[in-house]
C-alpha positions, 0 to 999 in steps of 0.5 A, a space after each residue: 544904758 537903761 537897765 544899768 547892767 554893764 554886762 549887757 553893753 555891746 562890746 564889753 568883755 563881760 558876757 555874764 553878770 558873774 563875769 562882771 562881778 569877778 572883774 570888780 572883785 579882781 580890781 578891788 583885790 589889786 588895790 589890796 596889794 598896796 594896802 598900807 596896813 598890810 605892807 607895814 605888817 610885812 615890814 615889821 615882821 620880816 627878817 633876813 635868813 640864809 636861803 640855803 644858797 648862801 644868800 640872805 633873803 627876807 622871810 616871815 614866820 607863817 602864823 599857822 605852821 610857824 615856819 620861817 618862809 621866804 617873803 615871796 611865798 607868804 600871803 597876807 590872810 584876812 582872819 575874817 574873810 572878805 567874802 563873796 561879791 556877787 551882787 551890787 548889794 555885796 560891794 559895801 560889805 566886801 570893801 569893808 572886810 577887805 580894806 578896813 583892817 588892823 594888825 589884829 585882823 590880818 596875818 602872814 600865812 605860807 601859801 600851803 597854809 593859806 590854801 588850807 585855810 581858804 578850803 576850810 572857810 569855803 567848806 566849813 571845816 576845821 584847819 586839820 580836816 581841810 589839811 586832809 582834804 587838800 592832800 586827798 585832792 592832791 593825790 587824786 590829781 595824780 595820773 591813774 598809773 601814779 595813783 595805782 602805785 600810791 594805792 599799791 604802796 598802801 596795800 590797796 587796789 585801784 578802783 574804777 572809776 577813778 573817783 571811787 578811790 577818794 574814800 580809801 585815799 582819805 582813810 589812808 591819810 587819816 590813819 597815817 597822817 598827811 604826807 605832802 603838806 608842809 
């Protein structure tokens, strides 16, 4: 391999440089699942709670919304994101941000809060702004029929094409609050 580019080797699964670095990132994130600090954070903060069906299950409190959440619905978030890994030069910093953690640099988040935090980081917005945007995205994923019903419920007409409705959906959510986010 004279050019030292694994994605150019005949027969490998990566067709592009981006696909190769996506694979590397995935392999590193797999190691994160067994990180001792992460697992100690979970063990030290979990508690048994009735799951509503008469069984006790492990729960953790979400650091954002403060709700007791089943452990299976909790993700451990890096307060300072691991960032991107798109080049060889990114590997060292990515590994450092991903693995060099303490109890002060990670936190448990429920899946909805983690999705909002991630969106906020990617778009450079506040948590509250991202919460609104996440709900706009969820509403805009509705079928045309359901979006028309949703808009009608808020005394608005459906606009064509479908993306023309984004601003009025955002305005409704900002005026009346986020409906679905928990």
